N, C-alpha and C positions, 0 to 999 in steps of 0.2 A: 040472283045469288046475293047481291048486296042487300036486297029487301029481307031475305031470310036472315042474314047476319045481323041486320038492324033489329029485327024482331027478337032474335036471341039475346042481343045486348040489352034490349028493353026489359025482357023477362028476367035476365040476371040482375039488373038494377033493382027491380021490384023485390027479388029475393034478398038482396043485400039490405034494402031498406027494412024489410020485415024482420030480418035477423037482428039488426041493430036496435030496432024498436023493442024487440023482445028482451034484449039485454039492458036497455035503458030503464025500463020500468022497475025491475028489481033493484037496480043501482039507486034510483031515486028513493025507493022505499028504505034502503039502507042509509040514506042521508048523504049520498055523494052529491057534491055541488058541481054543476056543469058550468061552462063558460070561462071567460077570462078571469085571471087572478086579480084580486083587489090591488090597486096601486098603493093605497094608504092602509095602515093597520086600523083596527077598530078604535084604538086609543087616539090616533091621529085624526080620525074622522070626528070623534067626540070633541077633541080639542079645537079643530077647525070650526065646528058648529058653535062652540062656546065663544070663540074669538069673533065670529061674524055676529053673534047675538049681542056681544059687548060693543059692537059698532066699528070694528076694524074694517078697513076697506078691503074689497075683494082682491084688488091688485096686490096688496101687502100679504094677504093670506096665501095667495097663489105663489108668489115669489119665495116665501119661506119654505114651502113644501116642494117647489120645483115641479108643479103639475100644471095642467091647463085650466083656463077659466071655466070651461064647461064642467070639468070634474067637480070643482068646488061649488059651482052654481047648482049642480044637480043634487048636492047633499041637502 
């Protein structure tokens, strides 16, 4: 009985994955952006890059925006 229920659960999981994939493709075509929201605005990102290019220390840039070192480092 447990094996049958496990098989049904696996089948249902495959159906759910197929339905979400079918909905995801049209959304991407419409330009919907998936994933986590950006921490910094586009203006802040450009400003941070300019500050780093001007020679400002990473630590100072990070403190002024209140974000992690990794975020500024990935920019």
